[in-house]
N, C-alpha and C positions, 0 to 999 in steps of 0.2 A: 505494500499500500503507501504512497505518495505522502511522504510528510503533505502536514495540513496547509502550509503557508503555498504548497506549488500551486493547490488548486485557482490561487488568484493570480496565477502568471499562466494560465493555464489557454490552450489552443481546444478549442471543444469542438469534437467531428459525429456525425453520427451517418450511419451507414443503414437503411432501415429499408424494409419490404422483400428481403429477399426469402423468409421464414414465413411473415405472411402471407404472401403470393401460392408459395411452397406447402404449406396448409393445406388450400383453397384447392388447389390442385391433386394432390396426394388425398383429401378426402372427399374424392368423389364428385365435385363441387361442378359444373358447367363451367364454362369460361364466361358463359355470359353473368353466373351468380359472383363469378370472382370479379369481375368486371364491377359487378354491381357494390362486390365488400370495401372497394378501394377508398370512396372518397371517407368510408366512416375511419378506413384504415390511417387516412391522412389529417381527417379531422381529431379521432384520438390522440396522432403523433401532435399537433398543435396544442392542442387544450391539456398535454402532462406538459410542454413545453414551459406554455404560460403558469404551470401549477410552479414550476419548480426553479422559474429561472432570476428568482433572487438571487439564488446562489453565484451565479457567472455572469449576472445582466450587464456587467460594462467591459466584460470578453467578447474573443469574438470566435465564433462559431461558424464551423462547415458541413454543410451537408449532402452526402454522394447519394447517386441515382442509382436505381436498380439496374443489373449489367445484362448483356443480353441472355437471360433467363434459357429461351429457347434453344439455345449453344448447349449449354450444358449435357456431360453425357448422361448424368441419372434420369433427364426429361426425356431424350434420346431413347437412351435405354428401356425407360416406365412405358413410353409411350410410343413404343417402334412405327404405329400406323400413324402416327398425327400429321398433318400433310409438311413440307418440305419450300423453305425459298431458297431463292437463288444459292445460297451459301451455303445448303444443307440444313441449316437451323431449322427447329420445329415453330413453324409461321404461328401459330396461333397464340403462343406463350409467349411469343417474342410480341405482338403485339399488347396482349395484359402488361410488359412489363412498358412498353412504350406509353401507353395511358396509364397507367403507374405514375412514371417520371412527371409526365404533362400538370396530374394532378399536385403533384409534390411540389414539383417548383414553384406552382402557384400560392401552395401552400409559404413554403421558404420565402418568397418575393413580401409575402404577405404580412410573415414576420419580422421582416425586412424593417417593414413602414410601421405596423406598431410597436415593433423596440427597437428605434435606431442605437440605441448607445450598445446593445446586445452584438450588431455588424456582422449580419449571418449572411451567408454566401451560398450559392446552388453550385453543386460542380456533375457537369455532364460527362459520368465516366462512360456509360449505357455508348455513346458513339465513338470513341477511344478506345474499345475495345472487341473486336473478331478474336475470340475465344476459336480454339481447336476443339474441334467433337469429342476426340478422341484422349480420355483420361489419361494421365504422364504418371498416375500413383493408381492401381487398382489391378483387376487381375480376370480377364475373360467377357468373352463378347466382342461384340463389336466396335463400342467405341469403351471397350478393356474397363468395363464400370459392372460391377455387381451390388447388390446392397448385404450379401453375405460376406462380399470378399474385399470390401475398403479397405481405404488406404492405413495399414499399421495393422492389419488385422495377422493373425496367425493360419494358412488354411495349409491344406495337406496335398500334393502335387506326385502322382507316380509315387508311391506312399514317401512321401519325404516332407518334413513338415515346413516351410516358409515362410520369410514374412515378405507384408506386400509393402514394399519401401515407402522413401519418398523419393522426390523427383525435384529437377531446376524448370518445370515448363508448368503454363498457366492454370492447369484446372487436377483435381484430381476428382472429379467426376461432380462434384458437387461445391465444394470449396475454394478457395483462390489461393495460390502459392506466394509464397514469397517473392517471387518469381514474378508473376503476375501482378503483383500488388507494385511492384517497382518499374515495370512496365508500364505500369498507369502513371504513377507518380510524375516518372520524368515526362510525361505527356501534360499532366494540370499542375506544374508547378508553376509554369509560366501565368496560369492566371487566365489564358485563351478560351479557355471551357469552361469559364467560371461564368457567374453573373452574381453580384458584378463583376467582370473582369480583373481581380488584383492579384499578382502572385503572391504564393503561400507566404515568402519569406518577408512581405510585408502585411501581409492578414494582420499581423499581430502590432501594426503602428498606424492601423486604419484611421483617417479623419473621419470625423461625424461633422455632420450640420448640411 
């Protein structure tokens, strides 16, 4: 746990949506139902931020968009009949993420208006990240992903126990690796994909007014 005084010098970041959308997809909700849940997800985020913002009211906040979830191995492996786009990603799942991001951006920009001293910034990660479909840390199947053989698991192959190891590529089928996050950081650190377009190294020195 960081020392208490560090919280008053921090850059606060938020990365939401992935688990919320995934819960809908894997909860047998239709695309229409998942889409219909999006306003509630972002409104809950808005309400929760306003309820707790006094802890960081005068500090910068950065909120990241949802990634192209339809390109991830666990979606492609679990829903193999999903219609694919030109990139080979599950089209409808990507469209839900795009809708979520539009709603999230509006919410973050509204937070910036309502709480200007908190200096909110929306970062478009989605547009910067074309993911490979094959998981680098997994085992088996077209996308090297199986829910029973996830990264770090011990499995038996040809009567030999092996551990599904780590990797330097973008995804383990569900999560983004350190390599993937480094890739994204290098592309968003200039502020070119942020709204407002502020470089990360200036986010903590933002002038209000």
